[in-house]
C-alpha positions as CSV (number, residue, x, y, z in Angstrom):
1,M,142.7,75.7,81.4
2,S,144.0,72.9,83.6
3,E,146.2,70.1,82.2
4,R,146.7,66.8,84.0
5,K,149.8,64.8,83.2
6,L,152.3,62.3,84.6
7,A,155.6,64.1,85.4
8,A,158.8,63.9,87.4
9,I,158.2,66.2,90.3
10,M,161.0,67.9,92.2
11,L,160.6,69.9,95.4
12,T,163.4,72.2,96.3
13,E,163.5,73.6,99.9
14,F,165.9,76.3,101.1
15,I,167.1,75.5,104.6
16,S,168.8,77.7,107.3
17,Q,171.9,75.9,108.7
18,K,171.1,77.6,112.0
19,T,167.4,76.8,112.5
20,S,167.0,73.8,110.1
21,G,163.8,75.6,109.0
22,A,162.7,76.6,105.5
23,I,163.6,80.2,104.6
24,E,162.7,82.3,101.5
25,F,165.0,82.2,98.6
26,S,167.1,85.3,97.8
27,E,166.6,86.9,94.4
28,E,170.0,85.6,93.4
29,K,169.1,82.0,94.5
30,L,165.8,82.2,92.7
31,F,167.6,83.3,89.5
32,Y,170.0,80.3,89.6
33,L,167.2,77.9,90.5
34,K,165.0,79.1,87.7
35,S,167.8,79.1,85.1
36,I,168.9,75.5,86.0
37,I,165.4,74.2,86.0
38,E,164.6,75.7,82.6
39,D,167.9,74.5,81.2
40,H,166.7,71.0,81.9
41,S,163.3,71.6,80.2
42,G,161.5,72.0,83.5
43,R,158.7,74.2,84.7
44,W,158.6,75.7,88.1
45,S,156.2,77.3,90.6
46,K,156.2,78.4,94.2
47,Y,154.8,75.7,96.5
48,R,155.0,77.4,99.9
49,E,157.5,79.7,101.7
50,G,161.0,78.5,101.0
51,T,159.9,75.7,98.8
52,Y,159.5,75.5,95.0
53,V,157.9,72.7,92.9
54,S,159.3,71.9,89.4
55,I,158.0,69.3,86.9
56,F,159.9,67.6,84.1
57,D,158.9,65.1,81.4
58,S,162.0,63.1,82.1
59,A,163.2,61.7,85.5
60,L,166.8,62.0,84.3
61,D,166.3,65.7,83.6
62,A,164.9,66.2,87.1
63,V,167.8,64.3,88.7
64,D,170.4,66.2,86.6
65,A,168.8,69.5,87.6
66,A,168.9,68.5,91.3
67,R,172.6,67.6,91.1
68,E,173.4,70.9,89.4
69,I,171.4,72.9,92.0
70,M,173.3,71.2,94.8
71,E,176.6,71.9,93.0
72,E,175.7,75.6,92.8
73,S,174.7,75.8,96.5
74,K,177.6,73.8,98.0
75,N,179.7,76.9,98.8
76,D,176.9,78.6,100.8
77,S,178.0,78.1,104.4
78,A,175.0,79.7,106.0
79,N,172.2,78.1,104.2
80,T,171.6,75.0,102.1
81,M,168.9,73.1,100.2
82,R,167.2,69.7,100.3
83,I,165.4,68.1,97.4
84,G,162.9,65.3,96.9
85,I,162.0,63.8,93.5
86,H,159.1,61.5,92.6
87,L,157.0,60.4,89.6
88,G,153.3,61.3,90.0
89,D,150.2,63.0,88.5
90,V,150.1,66.8,88.5
91,I,147.5,69.3,87.5
92,I,149.0,72.4,85.8
93,D,147.1,75.6,86.0
94,P,148.3,78.9,84.5
95,S,149.3,80.1,87.9
96,E,150.2,77.0,89.9
97,I,151.1,73.3,89.8
98,Q,149.2,71.0,92.1
99,G,148.2,67.4,92.6
100,D,148.6,64.3,94.9
101,G,152.0,63.6,93.4
102,I,153.3,66.8,94.9
103,E,152.1,65.9,98.4
104,I,154.1,62.6,98.2
105,T,157.1,64.5,96.9
106,S,156.8,66.8,99.9
107,K,157.0,63.9,102.3
108,I,160.2,62.6,100.5
109,T,161.7,66.1,100.7
110,S,161.0,66.4,104.4
111,A,162.9,63.1,105.0
112,A,166.0,64.5,103.3
113,E,168.9,65.9,105.3
114,P,170.1,69.4,104.4
115,G,172.4,69.3,101.4
116,S,171.0,66.0,100.1
117,V,168.7,64.7,97.3
118,L,166.2,61.9,97.9
119,I,164.4,60.1,95.1
120,S,161.6,57.6,95.1
121,D,161.9,54.0,93.9
122,A,160.1,54.9,90.6
123,V,162.6,57.6,89.9
124,Y,165.5,55.3,90.7
125,G,164.2,52.7,88.4
126,A,164.1,55.2,85.5
127,V,167.6,56.5,86.0
128,K,169.6,53.5,87.3
129,G,172.3,52.4,84.9
130,V,172.9,55.9,83.7
131,G,176.7,56.3,84.0
132,H,176.9,59.6,86.1
133,I,173.9,58.7,88.4
134,H,174.7,57.0,91.7
135,A,172.2,56.3,94.5
136,R,172.0,54.1,97.5
137,P,168.9,52.7,99.2
138,M,168.0,54.5,102.5
139,G,165.9,51.6,103.9
140,E,163.2,54.2,104.7
141,K,159.7,54.1,103.3
142,I,157.3,56.9,102.6
143,L,153.6,56.4,102.9
144,D,151.8,57.2,99.6
145,D,148.3,58.4,99.0
146,K,146.9,54.9,98.6
147,G,148.2,53.6,101.9
148,G,151.2,51.8,100.3
149,T,154.8,52.6,100.8
150,I,157.5,54.1,98.6
151,R,161.2,53.2,99.1
152,I,163.6,56.1,98.9
153,Y,167.2,56.4,97.6
154,K,169.8,59.0,98.3
155,L,171.7,60.5,95.4
156,G,175.5,60.2,95.6
157,S,177.7,63.2,95.7
158,E,179.9,62.4,92.7
159,Q,180.4,65.4,90.6
160,K,178.4,65.4,87.5
161,K,180.5,64.9,84.3
162,G,180.3,67.0,81.2
163,V,179.3,70.6,80.3
164,E,176.0,70.4,82.2
165,G,177.8,69.7,85.5
166,A,180.4,72.4,85.0
167,K,178.2,75.4,84.4
168,S,180.3,77.6,86.6
169,W,183.4,76.9,84.5
170,A,181.7,77.7,81.2
171,K,183.1,81.2,80.8
172,Y,186.7,79.8,81.0
173,M,186.0,76.7,78.9
174,I,184.4,78.3,75.8
175,P,187.6,78.6,73.7
176,A,188.6,75.0,74.6
177,I,185.1,73.8,73.7
178,L,185.2,75.5,70.3
179,V,188.5,73.8,69.6
180,M,187.2,70.4,70.7
181,F,184.1,70.9,68.5
182,V,186.2,71.5,65.4
183,V,188.3,68.3,66.2
184,A,185.1,66.3,66.8
185,L,183.6,67.5,63.6
186,G,186.6,66.1,61.7
187,I,186.3,62.8,63.6
188,W,182.5,62.5,62.8
189,Q,183.3,62.9,59.1
190,F,185.2,59.6,59.3
191,T,183.4,57.7,62.0
192,G,179.8,58.9,61.7
193,T,177.5,60.0,64.5
194,D,175.9,57.7,67.1
195,K,173.1,55.7,65.5
196,K,169.7,55.5,67.2
197,E,169.2,52.1,68.8
198,L,166.9,49.9,66.7
199,P,163.9,48.4,68.4
200,K,164.3,44.9,69.6
201,T,161.8,42.3,68.4
202,I,160.6,39.7,70.8
203,L,158.2,36.7,70.6
204,V,156.7,35.4,73.9
205,L,156.0,31.7,73.3
206,P,153.1,30.0,75.1
207,F,154.2,28.8,78.5
208,E,153.7,25.1,79.2
209,F,152.6,23.3,82.3
210,A,155.1,20.9,83.8
211,E,152.2,18.4,84.2
212,A,149.5,17.9,81.6
213,D,146.5,19.6,83.2
214,S,143.9,21.2,81.0
215,S,142.1,22.7,84.0
216,N,145.1,25.1,84.4
217,Q,145.2,26.1,80.7
218,H,143.7,29.5,81.6
219,V,146.7,30.2,83.9
220,A,149.1,29.6,81.0
221,D,147.0,31.8,78.7
222,W,147.0,34.5,81.4
223,V,150.8,34.4,81.7
224,L,151.1,34.8,77.9
225,T,148.5,37.7,77.9
226,E,150.1,39.5,80.8
227,L,153.7,39.2,79.5
228,I,152.8,40.4,76.0
229,G,150.8,43.3,77.5
230,N,153.5,44.4,80.0
231,L,156.4,44.1,77.5
232,G,154.3,46.0,74.9
233,N,154.4,49.2,77.1
234,A,158.1,49.5,76.2
235,N,158.4,51.8,73.1
236,S,161.7,50.3,72.0
237,L,160.4,46.8,72.0
238,T,158.4,45.2,69.2
239,V,156.3,42.5,70.8
240,F,154.4,40.0,68.6
241,N,150.7,39.6,69.6
242,E,148.9,36.6,70.9
243,A,147.5,35.1,67.8
244,T,151.1,34.8,66.3
245,S,152.4,33.4,69.6
246,N,149.7,30.8,69.8
247,V,150.6,29.4,66.4
248,F,153.5,27.7,68.1
249,K,151.5,26.3,71.1
250,A,151.6,22.7,69.8
251,S,155.1,22.9,68.2
252,L,157.7,20.4,69.3
253,S,160.5,22.9,68.4
254,P,158.8,26.3,68.9
255,I,162.0,28.4,68.7
256,G,163.2,26.7,65.6
257,D,159.8,26.9,64.0
258,A,159.4,30.5,65.0
259,S,162.8,31.5,63.7
260,N,161.9,30.0,60.3
261,R,158.6,31.8,60.0
262,L,159.5,35.1,61.7
263,D,162.9,36.0,60.4
264,Q,162.8,39.4,62.0
265,T,162.7,38.1,65.6
266,D,165.7,38.9,67.8
267,F,164.7,37.1,71.1
268,F,162.3,34.4,72.2
269,V,160.8,34.1,75.7
270,K,159.9,30.5,76.7
271,G,158.9,29.0,80.0
272,S,157.1,26.4,82.1
273,I,154.6,26.6,84.9
274,K,154.0,24.4,87.8
275,A,151.2,24.7,90.4
276,E,151.7,23.4,94.0
277,L,148.8,23.9,96.3
278,N,148.1,27.6,96.3
279,Q,151.5,28.5,94.8
280,I,152.7,29.0,91.3
281,I,156.2,28.3,90.1
282,I,157.3,29.9,86.8
283,D,160.6,29.1,85.0
284,A,161.3,31.8,82.4
285,K,164.1,31.9,79.8
286,I,165.3,34.1,77.0
287,F,166.9,32.6,73.8
288,D,168.5,34.3,70.8
289,R,167.9,33.3,67.2
290,E,170.5,30.6,67.4
291,E,168.6,29.1,70.4
292,V,171.3,30.0,72.8
293,E,170.0,30.6,76.3
294,I,171.0,34.1,77.4
295,W,168.9,34.4,80.6
296,S,166.9,32.2,83.0
297,E,165.1,32.7,86.3
298,S,162.7,30.8,88.5
299,Y,159.9,32.5,90.3
300,T,157.6,31.3,93.1
301,K,154.5,33.2,94.3
302,E,151.0,32.6,95.6
303,L,148.6,32.0,92.8
304,D,146.7,35.2,93.7
305,S,149.9,37.1,93.0
306,L,150.2,35.8,89.4
307,S,149.6,39.2,87.9
308,W,152.3,40.7,90.1
309,L,154.6,37.9,89.2
310,T,154.2,38.3,85.4
311,N,154.9,42.0,85.9
312,K,158.2,41.1,87.7
313,I,159.2,38.8,84.9
314,A,158.5,41.4,82.3
315,M,160.7,44.0,84.1
316,D,163.5,41.4,84.4
317,I,163.3,40.7,80.7
318,I,163.4,44.4,79.9
319,E,166.5,44.8,82.2
320,T,168.2,41.8,80.7
321,L,167.8,43.1,77.2
322,N,169.0,46.5,78.2
323,V,165.8,48.2,77.0
324,K,165.8,51.9,77.9
325,L,162.5,53.1,79.4
326,A,161.1,56.6,79.5
327,V,159.6,57.7,82.8
328,K,156.0,57.0,81.6
329,E,156.9,53.6,80.3
330,Y,158.6,52.6,83.5
331,R,155.8,53.7,85.7
332,R,153.2,52.1,83.4
333,I,154.9,48.7,83.7
334,A,156.0,49.0,87.3
335,E,152.6,50.2,88.6
336,L,150.3,48.1,86.4
337,E,147.1,47.3,88.2
338,P,147.1,43.6,89.0
339,I,144.2,41.3,87.8
340,E,143.0,38.7,90.3
341,T,142.8,35.1,89.3
342,E,139.1,35.0,89.4
343,Q,138.8,38.1,87.2
344,F,140.9,36.5,84.5
345,E,138.9,33.2,84.7
346,L,135.7,35.2,84.1
347,W,137.3,37.0,81.2
348,A,138.4,33.7,79.7
349,K,134.9,32.3,80.0
350,A,133.4,35.5,78.5
351,S,135.9,35.3,75.6
352,N,134.9,31.7,74.9
353,Q,131.2,32.7,74.7
354,L,132.0,35.7,72.5
355,S,133.8,33.6,70.0
356,K,130.6,31.7,69.3
357,G,129.2,34.8,67.6
358,T,125.6,34.0,68.6
359,P,122.9,35.8,70.6
360,E,123.0,33.0,73.1
361,G,126.8,33.3,73.4
362,F,126.6,37.0,73.8
363,A,124.0,36.7,76.6
364,N,126.3,34.2,78.4
365,A,129.3,36.4,77.9
366,R,127.5,39.4,79.4
367,I,126.8,37.4,82.5
368,Y,130.6,36.7,83.0
369,L,131.6,40.3,82.0
370,T,129.1,41.7,84.5
371,E,130.3,39.5,87.3
372,M,133.9,40.5,86.5
373,V,133.2,44.2,87.0
374,D,130.8,43.6,89.9
375,N,133.6,41.8,91.8
376,N,135.8,44.9,91.5
377,S,133.9,47.9,90.4
378,K,136.9,50.2,90.6
379,S,139.2,48.0,88.5
380,S,140.2,49.9,85.3
381,R,141.5,46.8,83.6
382,S,138.2,44.9,84.3
383,W,136.2,47.8,82.8
384,A,138.5,47.9,79.8
385,K,137.9,44.2,79.2
386,Y,134.2,44.7,79.7
387,A,134.3,47.4,77.0
388,Q,136.3,45.2,74.6
389,G,133.7,42.4,75.1
390,L,130.9,44.8,74.2
391,I,132.9,45.9,71.1
392,S,133.1,42.2,70.0
393,M,129.3,42.0,70.2
394,G,129.0,45.2,68.2
395,H,131.1,43.7,65.5
396,S,128.8,40.8,64.9
397,G,125.6,40.3,62.9
398,Y,123.6,40.6,66.2
399,P,124.6,43.8,67.8
400,P,122.4,44.5,70.9
401,P,120.7,47.9,70.8
402,G,122.8,50.7,72.4
403,I,125.9,48.5,72.5
404,W,128.3,51.2,71.3
405,N,127.1,53.7,73.9
406,E,127.5,51.1,76.5
407,A,131.0,50.3,75.3
408,R,131.9,54.0,75.4
409,E,130.6,54.4,78.9
410,A,132.6,51.3,80.1
411,A,135.8,52.6,78.5
412,E,135.3,56.1,80.1
413,R,134.8,54.4,83.4
414,A,138.0,52.4,83.0
415,L,139.9,55.7,82.2
416,R,138.4,57.4,85.4
417,Y,140.2,54.8,87.4
418,D,143.4,54.7,85.3
419,S,144.0,57.4,82.7
420,L,147.0,55.5,81.4
421,N,145.1,52.3,80.5
422,A,146.0,51.8,76.8
423,E,143.3,49.1,76.3
424,A,140.7,51.5,77.6
425,W,141.8,54.2,75.2
426,S,141.6,51.7,72.4
427,A,138.1,50.7,73.4
428,L,137.0,54.3,73.6
429,A,138.4,54.9,70.1
430,C,136.5,51.9,68.7
431,S,133.2,53.1,70.2
432,K,133.8,56.5,68.6
433,T,134.7,54.9,65.3
434,Y,131.8,52.5,65.0
435,G,129.2,54.0,67.3
436,E,129.5,57.7,67.0
437,Q,131.6,58.3,63.9
438,D,133.5,60.9,65.9
439,F,136.6,61.2,63.7
440,E,138.6,63.7,65.8
441,G,137.7,62.0,69.1
442,A,138.6,58.6,67.7
443,V,141.9,59.8,66.3
444,K,142.9,61.3,69.6
445,A,142.0,58.1,71.5
446,Y,143.8,55.8,69.0
447,E,146.9,58.0,69.2
448,K,146.8,58.0,73.0
449,A,146.5,54.2,73.0
450,N,149.4,53.9,70.6
451,A,151.6,56.2,72.7
452,L,150.9,54.2,75.8
453,N,151.3,50.8,74.2
454,P,152.5,50.9,70.6
455,N,152.3,47.0,70.4
456,M,148.6,46.6,70.3
457,G,147.9,45.3,66.8
458,F,144.1,45.5,67.1
459,N,144.4,49.2,67.9
460,H,146.4,49.9,64.7
461,Y,143.9,47.7,62.8
462,H,140.8,49.6,63.9
463,Y,142.6,52.9,63.5
464,A,143.3,51.9,59.8
465,W,139.6,51.3,59.2
466,L,138.7,54.7,60.6
467,L,141.3,56.4,58.3
468,Y,139.9,54.4,55.4
469,L,136.4,55.5,56.1
470,Y,137.4,59.1,56.0
471,D,139.5,58.8,52.8
472,E,142.9,58.8,54.4
473,M,144.0,55.8,52.4
474,G,147.8,56.3,52.7
475,D,147.7,56.5,56.5
476,A,145.2,53.7,56.6
477,I,147.6,51.3,54.8
478,K,150.5,52.4,57.1
479,E,148.5,51.7,60.2
480,H,147.3,48.3,58.9
481,T,150.8,47.4,57.9
482,I,151.9,48.0,61.5
483,A,149.0,45.8,62.7
484,Q,150.2,43.0,60.4
485,E,153.8,43.4,61.5
486,L,152.7,42.9,65.2
487,D,150.5,39.9,64.4
488,P,152.0,38.5,61.2
489,L,150.7,35.0,61.5
490,F,147.1,36.1,62.1
491,P,145.5,35.6,58.7
492,G,142.9,38.4,59.2
493,M,145.6,41.0,59.4
494,T,147.1,40.0,56.1
495,F,143.8,39.4,54.3
496,W,142.4,42.8,55.1
497,L,145.7,44.6,54.4
498,A,145.6,43.0,50.9
499,W,141.9,44.1,50.6
500,L,142.8,47.8,51.4
501,L,145.7,47.6,48.9
502,V,143.2,46.5,46.2
503,Q,140.9,49.4,47.1
504,N,143.9,51.7,46.6
505,D,144.7,50.1,43.2
506,N,148.0,48.7,44.6
507,Y,147.4,45.4,42.8
508,E,151.0,44.1,42.7
509,Q,151.5,44.7,46.4
510,A,148.1,43.2,47.2
511,M,149.0,40.0,45.4
512,E,152.2,39.8,47.3
513,E,150.2,39.9,50.5
514,A,147.8,37.3,49.0
515,K,150.8,35.0,48.5
516,R,151.9,35.6,52.1
517,L,148.4,34.6,53.1
518,V,148.9,31.2,51.4
519,R,152.1,30.7,53.3
520,I,150.4,31.5,56.6
521,T,147.3,29.3,56.1
522,S,148.5,26.7,53.6
523,D,145.3,27.5,51.9
524,S,144.9,29.2,48.5
525,S,141.4,30.6,49.2
526,G,142.7,34.1,50.1
527,Y,144.9,34.2,47.0
528,Y,142.0,33.3,44.7
529,Y,139.7,35.9,46.4
530,M,142.2,38.7,45.9
531,A,142.9,37.7,42.3
532,G,139.2,37.8,41.6
533,F,138.8,41.1,43.5
534,I,141.5,42.7,41.4
535,L,140.0,41.5,38.1
536,F,136.5,42.6,39.3
537,K,137.9,46.1,39.9
538,Q,139.4,46.0,36.4
539,E,135.9,45.0,35.1
540,R,137.3,41.7,33.8
541,Y,134.4,39.8,35.1
542,D,134.9,36.5,33.2
543,S,138.4,36.1,34.5
544,A,137.3,37.2,38.0
545,L,134.6,34.5,38.0
546,Y,137.2,31.8,37.2
547,F,139.0,32.5,40.5
548,V,135.9,33.2,42.7
549,E,134.3,30.0,41.7
550,K,137.2,28.1,43.2
551,I,136.3,29.4,46.7
552,R,132.5,29.1,46.2
553,D,131.7,32.6,47.4
554,E,128.0,32.6,46.4
555,A,127.5,36.3,46.9
556,V,130.4,37.3,44.8
557,I,129.6,34.7,42.1
558,A,126.1,36.0,41.8
559,T,127.3,39.6,41.6
560,L,129.8,38.7,38.8
561,K,127.2,36.8,36.8
562,F,124.9,39.8,37.2
563,R,127.6,42.0,35.7
564,L,127.8,39.5,32.8
565,G,124.1,39.8,32.2
566,D,122.5,37.0,34.2
567,I,120.2,38.3,36.9
568,D,118.8,35.0,38.1
569,P,121.7,33.9,40.4
570,I,121.7,37.2,42.3
571,M,117.9,37.2,42.8
572,D,118.1,33.6,44.0
573,F,120.8,34.5,46.5
574,I,118.8,37.5,47.7
575,Q,115.8,35.3,48.3
576,S,118.0,32.8,50.3
577,M,119.2,35.7,52.5
578,K,115.6,36.9,53.1
579,D,114.6,33.4,54.1
580,Q,116.9,33.7,57.1
581,P,116.0,35.5,60.4
582,L,116.8,39.1,59.8
583,N,119.7,40.7,61.7
584,S,122.1,43.6,61.2
585,G,124.6,41.5,59.3
586,I,122.0,40.1,56.9
587,A,120.4,43.5,56.4
588,F,123.9,45.0,55.5
589,Q,124.4,42.2,52.9
590,L,120.9,42.6,51.4
591,A,121.4,46.4,51.2
592,G,124.7,45.8,49.3
593,L,123.0,43.4,46.9
594,Y,120.1,45.7,46.2
595,A,122.5,48.5,45.5
596,E,124.2,46.3,42.9
597,I,121.0,45.6,41.0
598,D,119.9,49.3,41.3
599,S,116.9,48.6,43.5
600,L,117.2,51.8,45.5
601,D,114.0,51.6,47.6
602,R,115.1,48.2,48.8
603,F,118.7,49.4,49.4
604,F,117.5,52.2,51.7
605,E,115.1,49.9,53.5
606,Y,117.8,47.6,54.6
607,A,120.5,50.2,54.9
608,N,118.4,51.9,57.6
609,Y,117.8,48.7,59.6
610,E,118.0,49.1,63.3
611,P,120.3,48.5,65.1
612,P,122.6,49.2,62.2
613,S,125.6,47.0,61.4
614,Y,129.0,48.4,62.4
615,A,129.8,48.2,58.6
616,T,126.9,50.3,57.4
617,P,128.8,53.6,57.4
618,Y,131.3,51.9,55.0
619,F,128.7,52.0,52.2
620,R,130.2,55.4,51.4
621,K,133.4,53.6,50.4
622,M,132.2,50.2,49.1
623,I,129.2,50.9,46.8
624,T,130.1,51.2,43.1
625,N,126.6,52.2,41.8
626,P,126.6,56.0,41.4
627,N,122.8,56.1,41.4
628,V,122.9,55.3,45.1
629,F,125.0,58.4,45.8
630,R,122.8,60.6,43.7
631,D,119.7,59.7,45.6
632,P,118.9,62.3,48.3
633,R,118.2,59.5,50.7
634,F,121.9,58.6,50.7
635,K,122.8,62.0,52.0
636,E,120.3,61.5,54.8
637,L,122.0,58.1,55.6
638,M,125.4,59.8,55.8
639,M,124.0,62.5,58.0
640,K,122.6,59.8,60.3
641,F,126.2,58.7,60.8
642,D,127.7,62.2,60.8
643,L,129.7,61.3,57.7
644,P,130.5,63.5,54.6
645,M,129.3,62.5,51.2
646,P,131.7,60.6,48.9
647,E,134.0,62.8,46.9
648,G,132.3,64.1,43.8
649,Y,128.8,63.8,45.3
650,E,128.8,66.6,47.8
């Protein structure tokens, strides 16, 4: 079975000093080549006569292997080798390794002189700064498979330090190494081992226009979105999400205010934007918690290159903060597909219409979303945004028929154009969660999105609700906690985390989150709701009613009064709901109310409303009336969503 993956690709070609042509490896050379590659966690295969292809998960492993191969072959006066290394996609079959990335690596190898190692700019970016790696630009460019060019660098000939670079001396050094190991063991007992570097936490503050101009607000929003997204690809960075960043949009002292409210923040990015004709000028700065400026840079580019520019700023921030990137992280940031200005404007307009939550708003949003993908039908990021827009519609009371299948198809199309698009993987996961109830498929997609960009709070949030639906409560709370940590000032993250904690009977922790919600919103409503919810779970209905009446939640008030023996309020509320135009959201609420009063026929009538609410599958978790679960029709409802029956009612 074939496997497609991103890898560091190394081509090693054995060259005759006399003819400068490729010749076949001797058995002895093959033995050394294979052992060195495997020592560096590589996999190898024959590419053509005299040339072998190897793949590595790490660019550094590939470069170290190449240096060691050259060290082993330097005493061969008759023949030598040349090596090229690149980052690219490969397809691994049981018998061979193939893919477009190998063809590009072959071009780089062909440009190398005998006895030298050439690496692409992507590889150089991943290993620069490593102490024993030295490379210089060659000024030459290799044509890639998309018509672009790749800069190449030549590795220096400095001997590699350490045991790895001295393999031929190993048999003489073993006694000395054992002695040094014993000495080092004694030192470690007193000094401790190296500690793993803790993730750095960064808040990107909203960028401001030098001149007040509301017509350019979408540009500032775009810069914020792109910077947060680009920086989020770095696994060793924790990047706060947009809702939290936007809390400080109107602040006169954003860094000071953010420091007070987000005490875990290490660095703040702040900047200003100025538009001149068709050019954009961005001044970006990094501050520490004491508001000391530690970096600043000014950038000028054509407005159409804004996406490229924000990518450049993100890379400079990562370099300034000395953030270590793995091969995949570097490539994901360095090669991120740019979004044109017009595309982002259309997404901003669609988002505005989606926020209205009405059928008219959704119809208008679809016009903008369709125009966005029509303008560039092969843009992975546009299709991912399209899918996210459809998911927003699906999460409303007015989900259009077939919306989840359409969202899945859009996400799959985005992934066809870029299999490393984290937002597309997240959209695919959501469609499998709410549209297909495909647990295994959704888990794989959520995990893939988290691996590509661990800083997407909404991905952790939706993953938590999938886990909750399938009774994985501990993991659900862990994922939701991550979502809250990434967007701590977005009230919804804290409210629903508290809700999950109540469902798990973690009442004390839930009330701590409710208190946090008060600090975030300066409003006690969330606190009163959680207090009432806990008391409801404890069947202390009188006390629960005291808190719920403070927030005037008519549905909950009516339910509590029914539990206390008064049926009139809940019947009046049901009638008020039925007087409204029926949609998926209202049908879901009516079904829940009918389950409460044990009107099972009515429950199943509204629970089977089409198109169903995204929340309908959650009846298996939220209903407290056991008669609903005992009714054979509930099993049919669960089968409709491919869900198991609640525990105890199988």
